[in-house]
C-alpha positions in Angstrom: -27.6 -3.3 -1.3 -29.3 -3.2 -5.1 -29.3 -0.3 -7.1 -32.1 -0.6 -9.9 -31.1 2.4 -12.1 -27.6 1.1 -12.5 -29.2 -2.6 -13.4 -30.9 -0.6 -16.0 -28.3 1.2 -17.2 -26.2 -2.1 -17.2 -28.8 -3.9 -19.4 -28.9 -0.8 -21.7 -25.2 -0.6 -22.4 -24.5 -4.2 -22.5 -27.2 -5.0 -24.6 -27.4 -8.7 -25.8 -24.2 -9.5 -23.8 -25.9 -8.8 -20.5 -26.3 -11.1 -17.3 -28.4 -10.1 -14.8 -27.2 -10.1 -10.8 -29.2 -13.4 -9.5 -31.0 -13.3 -6.0 -29.2 -12.4 -3.1 -28.9 -16.2 -2.1 -28.1 -17.3 -5.2 -25.2 -15.1 -6.0 -23.9 -15.4 -2.4 -23.9 -19.4 -3.5 -22.1 -18.6 -6.6 -19.8 -16.3 -4.8 -18.5 -18.6 -2.1 -17.8 -21.0 -4.8 -16.0 -18.9 -7.2 -13.8 -17.8 -3.9 -13.1 -21.1 -2.8 -14.8 -20.9 0.6 -17.5 -23.6 -0.4 -16.2 -27.0 -1.5 -12.6 -26.1 -1.3 -11.3 -29.7 -1.4 -13.3 -30.8 -4.4 -12.2 -30.2 -8.0 -14.9 -28.0 -10.0 -13.8 -27.5 -13.6 -15.6 -24.1 -13.9 -13.4 -23.0 -11.2 -10.1 -25.2 -10.8 -9.1 -25.4 -14.2 -5.6 -24.0 -15.1 -7.6 -21.5 -17.7 -9.2 -19.9 -14.9 -6.2 -18.9 -12.5 -6.4 -15.4 -11.5 -4.1 -13.2 -9.3 -6.6 -10.2 -9.0 -9.6 -9.6 -7.1 -12.0 -9.6 -10.3 -13.9 -12.5 -10.8 -16.3 -13.9 -13.0 -19.1 -15.8 -11.4 -21.1 -18.4 -13.1 -24.7 -18.1 -12.6 -27.9 -19.4 -14.3 -28.1 -16.8 -16.7 -24.5 -17.1 -17.6 -21.2 -15.4 -16.4 -21.5 -12.4 -14.3 -18.6 -9.9 -15.1 -17.0 -8.2 -13.5 -17.3 -9.2 -10.2 -14.9 -7.4 -7.6 -14.9 -9.6 -4.3 -12.2 -10.4 -1.7 -12.3 -12.1 1.6 -10.5 -10.4 4.6 -10.7 -11.4 8.3 -13.7 -13.6 7.9 -15.8 -11.3 6.3 -16.5 -10.8 2.3 -16.5 -7.5 0.4 -18.1 -7.7 -3.0 -19.7 -5.5 -5.7 -20.6 -5.3 -9.3 -19.2 -2.5 -10.9 -21.1 -1.2 -13.9 -19.5 -1.7 -17.6 -20.3 1.1 -20.0 -20.0 -1.0 -22.9 -20.7 -4.5 -24.4 -19.1 -7.3 -22.5 -17.9 -9.1 -25.5 -15.3 -8.9 -26.3 -14.1 -8.0 -22.6 -12.8 -4.6 -22.4 -9.3 -4.2 -20.3 -9.7 -3.7 -16.5 -8.0 -0.4 -16.7 -10.7 0.9 -18.9 -13.6 0.1 -16.5 -14.1 3.3 -14.3 -16.3 1.1 -12.1 -13.9 -0.9 -10.7 -11.6 2.0 -9.3 -14.8 3.5 -7.9 -16.0 0.2 -6.4 -12.6 -1.0 -5.0 -12.2 2.3 -3.2 -15.7 2.1 -1.9 -15.3 -1.8 -0.7 -11.7 -0.8 1.0 -13.7 2.2 2.9 -16.2 -0.2 4.0 -13.4 -2.5 5.1 -11.9 0.5 7.3 -14.7 1.2 8.8 -15.3 -2.2 10.0 -12.1 -3.8 10.6 -11.7 -1.6 13.5 -14.6 -3.6 15.2 -13.2 -6.9 14.6 -12.4 -8.1 17.8 -15.6 -6.6 19.7 -18.7 -8.5 18.2 -21.1 -6.3 19.9 -19.6 -3.3 18.5 -19.1 -5.2 14.9 -22.8 -5.7 14.9 -23.7 -1.9 15.6 -21.5 -1.0 12.8 -23.2 -3.6 10.4 -26.5 -2.3 11.3 -25.3 1.6 10.5 -23.5 0.6 7.4 -27.0 0.7 5.3 -27.8 4.4 6.3 -24.1 5.3 5.7 -24.2 3.9 2.0 -27.1 6.2 1.5 -24.5 8.9 2.0 -21.6 7.4 0.3 -23.4 6.0 -2.7 -26.7 7.3 -2.5 -27.7 6.5 -6.6 -25.0 3.6 -7.0 -22.2 6.4 -7.9 -19.7 6.4 -4.9 -19.6 10.1 -3.9 -17.4 9.6 -0.4 -15.6 6.1 0.0 -14.0 7.5 3.4 -16.8 5.8 5.2 -15.3 6.9 8.9 -15.9 10.2 8.1 -19.7 10.0 7.7 -22.4 10.2 10.4 -24.6 7.2 11.1 -27.6 8.5 12.3 -30.6 9.3 10.0 -31.6 12.8 11.1 -28.1 13.8 9.9 -28.7 12.2 6.5 -31.9 13.9 5.9 -30.0 17.4 6.3 -28.3 18.1 3.0 -25.9 20.7 2.7 -27.3 24.4 2.5 -24.4 25.7 0.6 -24.7 24.4 -3.0 -20.6 25.0 -3.7 -19.8 22.2 -0.9 -18.1 19.4 -2.8 -19.4 15.8 -1.9 -16.0 14.9 -0.3 -16.4 17.6 2.7 -18.8 15.2 4.7 -18.7 17.6 7.9 -17.9 21.2 8.5 -14.8 22.5 10.9 -15.3 25.2 13.8 -12.1 26.4 15.0 -8.4 27.8 14.6 -7.0 26.5 11.2 -4.5 24.3 10.9 -2.9 22.1 8.3 -0.8 18.9 9.1 1.0 17.7 6.2 3.3 14.5 6.4 5.7 13.0 3.7 6.0 9.3 4.0 8.6 7.8 1.5 9.2 4.2 1.7 11.9 2.4 0.0 12.2 -1.3 -1.5 15.4 -3.0 -2.3 16.5 -6.1 -3.6 20.6 -6.5 -3.2 22.4 -9.8 -4.4 26.1 -8.9 -4.3 26.4 -10.7 -7.4 28.0 -9.5 -11.2 25.1 -11.2 -12.9 22.2 -9.9 -11.3 21.6 -6.0 -10.9 20.6 -4.5 -7.7 17.2 -3.0 -7.9 15.9 -0.5 -5.4 12.5 1.7 -5.8 11.1 4.8 -3.7 7.4 5.4 -3.1 6.3 8.7 -1.6 2.9 9.8 -0.2 1.8 12.9 0.8 -0.5 12.8 3.5 -2.9 15.9 4.7 -5.3 16.9 7.5 -6.8 20.1 7.0 -8.9 21.7 9.9 -10.4 24.6 8.2 -13.7 26.5 8.3 -16.2 26.9 5.7 -17.8 24.7 2.7 -15.2 24.8 -0.1 -11.8 26.2 1.4 -9.1 26.6 -1.2 -5.6 25.4 -0.1 -2.4 25.7 -2.3 0.6 23.4 -1.3 3.8 23.0 -2.9 6.4 20.1 -2.9 10.0 21.3 -3.1 13.3 19.7 -4.0 16.9 20.5 -3.5 19.0 21.6 -6.4 20.2 18.5 -8.6 17.7 16.2 -7.2 16.0 13.4 -9.0 12.6 14.6 -10.2 8.9 13.0 -8.9 7.4 10.7 -11.2 4.4 8.7 -11.7 2.4 11.4 -9.8 -1.1 10.4 -9.1 -3.3 13.4 -7.4 -6.4 13.2 -4.9 -9.7 13.8 -6.8 -9.9 16.9 -4.5 -7.1 18.7 -6.3 -8.5 21.3 -8.8 -6.0 21.5 -11.4 -2.1 20.5 -12.0 0.4 21.1 -14.9 -0.4 17.9 -17.3 3.2 17.6 -17.8 3.4 16.7 -14.5 1.2 13.5 -14.4 3.1 12.7 -17.8 6.3 12.2 -16.1 7.0 8.3 -16.1 9.6 6.2 -14.4 9.0 3.9 -17.4 10.9 6.0 -19.5 15.0 6.9 -19.0 15.3 10.1 -17.6 15.9 12.8 -20.1 16.4 16.6 -20.4 12.3 17.0 -21.1 11.2 15.2 -17.9 9.2 17.7 -15.4 11.2 19.1 -12.5 8.5 21.3 -10.8 7.2 23.2 -9.5 5.0 20.6 -7.8 2.0 22.7 -7.0 -1.4 21.4 -5.7 -4.6 23.7 -5.4 -7.3 21.7 -3.7 -10.2 21.7 -1.7 -9.6 19.4 0.9 -12.1 16.8 2.4 -13.1 16.8 6.4 -10.6 13.8 6.9 -6.9 13.1 6.2 -6.1 11.8 2.7 -3.3 11.3 0.7 -3.1 14.6 -1.5 -0.6 12.9 -4.0 1.8 9.6 -4.4 4.7 9.3 -6.6 8.1 7.9 -7.2 11.5 9.0 -7.9 14.7 7.1 -9.2 17.0 7.7 -6.9 20.8 7.1 -7.8 22.1 4.8 -4.4 19.9 2.5 -1.5 20.4 4.3 1.8 22.0 0.9 3.4 24.6 -0.9 1.2 25.0 -4.4 2.2 26.8 -7.8 1.8 25.6 -11.3 3.1 27.4 -14.0 2.9 26.3 -17.8 4.1 28.5 -20.9 3.6 28.0 -24.2 4.9 30.9 -26.3 6.4 29.8 -29.7 7.5 27.2 -29.5 10.3 28.1 -25.6 10.8 26.8 -22.5 9.0 29.5 -19.3 9.0 27.5 -16.1 8.3 28.9 -12.5 7.5 27.2 -9.4 7.1 28.7 -6.0 6.4 26.3 -3.0 6.0 27.2 0.4 5.2 25.4 3.9 5.7 25.2 5.7 2.5 27.3 8.9 3.3 24.1 11.4 1.8 21.8 9.6 4.5 20.9 11.1 7.6 22.6 9.2 10.4 19.6 9.4 12.9 16.9 6.8 13.0 14.2 6.0 15.2 15.1 2.2 14.9 17.4 0.1 12.7 17.8 -3.5 13.0 19.0 -6.6 10.9 16.6 -9.9 10.8 18.4 -13.1 9.6 16.0 -16.0 9.2 17.2 -19.3 9.0 14.7 -21.5 6.8 13.8 -25.5 6.9 16.4 -25.9 9.3 15.9 -27.0 13.3 16.4 -24.4 16.1 19.4 -22.9 16.6 21.7 -25.0 19.2 24.7 -23.3 19.1 25.9 -19.5 18.4 28.9 -18.1 18.3 29.4 -14.4 17.0 31.1 -11.0 16.8 29.4 -7.6 15.9 31.6 -4.6 15.4 28.5 -2.8 16.8 24.8 -3.0 18.1 23.2 -6.0 19.7 22.3 -9.5 18.7 19.5 -11.3 19.9 18.1 -14.7 19.1 14.2 -15.0 18.9 12.3 -17.3 21.2 11.6 -20.0 18.5 15.6 -20.0 17.8 15.0 -19.6 14.4 16.0 -16.0 13.8 19.0 -13.7 14.6 17.7 -9.9 15.3 20.8 -7.6 15.0 19.7 -4.4 16.6 22.1 -1.7 15.2 20.1 1.3 17.2 19.8 4.7 16.0 22.8 5.6 14.8 25.7 4.1 13.0 29.3 4.5 14.0 31.8 7.3 12.6 33.0 4.9 9.8 29.0 4.5 8.9 30.0 0.4 8.5 28.9 -2.2 10.8 29.9 -6.1 10.5 28.5 -9.1 12.0 30.1 -12.7 12.1 29.2 -15.8 13.5 29.0 -19.4 13.4 25.7 -21.3 13.6 24.8 -25.1 14.4 21.4 -26.3 14.3 19.0 -29.0 16.1 16.5 -31.1 14.7 13.8 -29.4 12.9 10.3 -29.3 14.0 6.7 -28.2 12.7 7.0 -24.7 14.4 10.5 -23.5 12.9 9.9 -21.7 9.4 9.8 -23.1 6.2 10.3 -21.8 2.7 10.3 -23.1 -0.8 12.1 -20.3 -2.3 14.9 -20.2 0.3 16.4 -23.6 0.2 19.8 -24.3 0.8 22.1 -21.5 1.0 19.6 -19.5 -0.8 19.1 -16.8 2.1 18.5 -13.2 3.0 19.0 -10.7 5.7 16.2 -8.3 5.8 16.5 -5.0 7.2 14.0 -2.6 9.0 14.4 1.1 9.6 12.6 4.5 10.1 14.5 7.8 9.7 12.5 10.9 11.0 12.5 14.3 9.4 14.3 12.9 6.0 13.2 11.6 2.6 15.5 9.7 0.3 14.6 12.0 -2.4 15.0 15.5 -0.6 11.3 16.2 -0.9 9.9 18.4 1.7 7.4 21.1 2.1 7.9 24.4 2.1 5.6 25.9 4.9 5.7 29.6 3.7 4.5 28.4 0.4 1.2 26.7 2.0 -1.6 29.4 1.0 -4.9 29.1 2.5 -7.8 31.7 1.4 -9.7 32.0 4.6 -9.5 34.5 7.4 -7.1 33.9 10.5 -3.6 32.8 10.3 -3.4 29.1 10.0 -1.0 26.8 11.7 1.4 24.9 9.4 2.8 21.7 10.6 4.9 19.7 8.3 6.8 16.3 9.0 8.9 13.8 6.6 10.1 10.2 7.0 11.8 7.5 5.4 10.8 3.9 6.3 12.1 0.7 4.7 9.8 -1.8 3.1 10.6 -5.0 1.8 14.4 -4.4 2.0 16.5 -7.7 1.0 20.1 -8.3 0.9 20.5 -12.0 -0.4 23.4 -14.2 0.4 25.9 -13.5 -2.3 27.3 -17.2 -2.2 24.1 -18.7 -3.7 21.8 -18.3 -6.6 19.4 -15.6 -6.2 15.8 -16.9 -6.7 14.4 -15.8 -10.2 11.1 -14.5 -9.0 13.3 -11.5 -7.6 15.4 -10.9 -10.7 14.4 -8.1 -12.9 12.8 -8.9 -16.0 
């Protein structure tokens, strides 16, 4: 879809540095080359030179009129999602990406389209029908080139509904439909913990916590007002790097200025974390945050030593005493890279069950839903391998004895920061008594324990 008004604004803003968007066929050809989906085995200097290495989805696409930049594009599941964001200013010298508002708007719109389309990838007929509706949906989501609602799923695909504009002028653009029924609010706090443990004196272990507060508000009215508060236990680490949804009406500026880039000090924002907002019709992330928690939930030590044709492994895990000992699942996966299938395995576990994957290249230690009373579990074993085949996993980083254990777990009704929603603090200014449902969970994400008997890979060391 093209927006002549946006192209005219770009020509005005960019001045002599303006590069017009070429025809659809020419743009597609140039984009396929840039994304290496065309002539990928041929070296093209304008695309493959070392000076053009990019790790982002923002591209510079060569055209007959010059370099078209920025072009936001990525390839996902056989489809290309692309847009050309407006830069409100000259293009030379190129402004920093973080200063271009259109990039974040365009990315949000593309991700909304991808979310709408991806559910039908396995059904070609349904996919074709959705692609046919997409043009009408864009009339609602982005009528004049500025995204008003990036949640494409929440929009109606019928053209009749598009003609009916909301009668209430106070209804915000992000409330695409009205709800009829008993008011209810569902809130879920999801915290993910990332961890790198090395078991070495010269390398510092690292861990980070990332939280998201997801809301679904089924409330009548064109612009209902809701206020939700997050609470922390006494002496808990504060929330930092807080990012709020655009539907939030106002927050204390000090809340948004609290950042994990600076060490904790007395002036850090400790709450209250109060969010007044007008909710969208569908579920959304009210806010995102991080926190500097003092310890990781599970402390581990992994030792792998080669002795002739065999490998001896030892894994010790300890659940920290402050963590709720009630898991939905908890398991440790021990892969063996660049080796053949496991031919012989002798082991002893103090708790849980050890299984061998079908490919015989991975040990799966199922700890279960609880740690024992000691909060410690251990695994020792001796492993020998057969001849390696193409189907067995390889890794350029994990060579020799450099290896890891990866933990997977979920603890329901628990957060590492202690963050929770006080249901009595939720205020909804609508008639009737709303039903409030609040839940929380802690999930592992990239939780690695590296072999302490081998050098840790540099890519994972802190700067």
